[in-house]
N, C-alpha and C positions, 0 to 999 in steps of 0.2 A: 204412917200406917204401912205395915208390910203388905205387899200385894201378893196374893196366893197364885200358884200355878194352875189351879183347877177351880172353876167357878160354875154355878148353875146358870143356865141361860133361859131367857124368856123371849121366844120369837113372837113378835107382835107387829103385824103390818101397819106401817104408818106411825107407830109410836116412836118418837125420837127423844133420846136423852143425850144431853151434852154436858161436858165437865162444868161443875159448879152450879148447874141448873137443877131445878126440882121437878120431878115428874110424879103426879098423883096417879095411883092405879087402884082399880076395883078388882079384887081377886075372888073368884068363885068356883073355878074348875078344881076338882079334887087334887089333881097332880100339882097344881100351882099353890093350893093351900098347903100341901105337904112341903113344897119348896120353901115357902115362907117360914114354916115351922122349923125346918132344918137350918135355914139361913140364920135365924135368930139364935141358934146354938153356937155359931161360929164367932171368933173374935173380930173378923173383918166385916161381917154382915153384908157381903157384896152379892149382887145379882147382875148378870150381864144382859142388857137389852140389845137385841139384834134383829135385823130385818130378814124375814124369809124371802127367798127368791121365787118360790112357787105361788100359785094362786091360793087365796085363803081357803081353808077346808082340807088341804092336803094332809094325809095322815102323818107323814114325816117329811116336812118340806126341807129342801136344801137351804142353806143359810149364806148370807153375805159373809165375807171374810173378816170384816171389821165391825165391831160393836162398841158400846160404851157401858162400863160397869158403874152401878150406882150403889151407894151404901143405904141400907134401910134405916131411915132416920125418923119415921113416924109410923105408928101402927095403931089401929083400932079394930074391934070386932063387932059386927052387927048381931042382933038377936038371933038371926037365922044362920049364923056361922060363916058369913062372908067376911073378908078382910079388906079394910081400907088402909092403904099404905102410901108412903111417900119415899121415893128414891132420890138421893142427892148425888149427882154425877161426880165421879172421882177421876176416871181416866178411860180413854179409849183403849181397846186391846185388839190384837190380831189372833184369830183362831188358829190353833196348831192342829189339833185333832179332837174329835169327840170321844168321850169315854162312855162306854155302854154298860148297862146292867145296874142293879142295886137300887135305883131310884126311878119313880114314875116320870120324872121330868128329865130334860136333857142337860148334860154337863159337858164342858169342853176344857181342854188344856189351852192356855192362852199365853201370849207374849205381850209384855207391856212396853218393850223398847220401841223407840220412834215417837212416843207420845209423852215425852218428859214435860213438855209445856203444859199439859193438862194438870199436872201436879204442882205447877209453879204458881206464880202470882197471876192475878186477873189480867186479861189482855185488854188493850185499847186499839182503836182503829183510827189512825191519823188521817186516813183518806175519807172518812165519813163526813159528808156534807148534809147536815140534818134537814135543812129547808127543802131541797129537792127530794130527799129520801122520804120525808113525811108527806110530801105532795103525792108521790107515787103510792105510798102506803094507804093514804086516804082513798085514792081511786080504787085500789085493790079491795079494800074493805067494803066500799060501796057496792062494787060489782058482786061480791060474795055475801052481801048483807051481814057483815060482821060488825060487832060493836066493841068498844074498848074505852078505858079511862085515858083519854088523850093526854091529860095533864101529867098523870103518872108516867105514861110512856115517854113523853118528851123530857122528863126529868131523869130518866133511867141512864145509868152508865152504859158505855158502848157495848160491853160484853153482855150485860143483862138484856139490853134492848135487842141486839141482833140474835142472841141465842134463844130468847123467849119467842121471838117472831118465827124463827126457824122451826121451833118445836110446835107452835100453835097453828101456823097457817096451813090451810087444807091442800097440801101438795101430795103427789103420788109417792108411793114407797121408794121408787128409784130416785126421785128428787130429794127425798129426805136423806137417802144414803149419800147423795152428793154433798149435801149440807154437812153431814156427819164427817165425811172424809176430807173436807176442806182443811188445808194445812195451817191456816191462820185465820184470825178473826176477820181480817180484811178480805181474804178470799171467800169466806163464808158470806160476808155482806155482798160481795160482787155476785155470788151465785144466787143469793136471795133476790137481789134486784133483777137479775136475768129471768128468774122464775116468775116474779110478779109481772114483769113486762110481757113475757110470753103469754101469761094468763089473760092479761088485758087485751092482747091481740086475738083472743079467742083461740089460742093454740095454733096460730099461724095465719089467722084472718088479718087482712090489712087494715080493717077499720079499727084503728087504735082509739081507745077511750081517752078523750082529752079532758 
């Protein structure tokens, strides 16, 4: 697929998309309804997910420099005009400059260089030790009262496991950005472990959950 130089962007705090992963979204704001309609008319059907830097509610928040573009791969419309969509991550990108005017949503010129691995084969993590990793994960899920299908999770391939947890775990937007910018799957897993361990310490408290 040819990657375009200009894409629409969806600034959404805490919403992380990673290459080859799927992100379901519920679209109801008029400007983003228009974005979806315009996106479906393009051959690439790409939308850039990106983290805003400012507090939620800012009229025009500044944005992180790196996001991830997803291809619109599923679409349905509710009776009251909302859209339920799924984006499948294709590649990270670096913002060059925003393009103003003509649309109610934001658009930016982007560069795809430096993220060639995103468009290549699925990654593996040779350093992943599953038994201690799942031990940490269970403690993290217990603390945050999260549930999951553990059998499916344990059977998941390295990339699906690490990327799904990076997207779904309740981390702060800056932490999600660190996971996005990790240069390899192993680095992302190391960052994920660090964030879970930090959370179990209560954000710095020494009483680590055993």
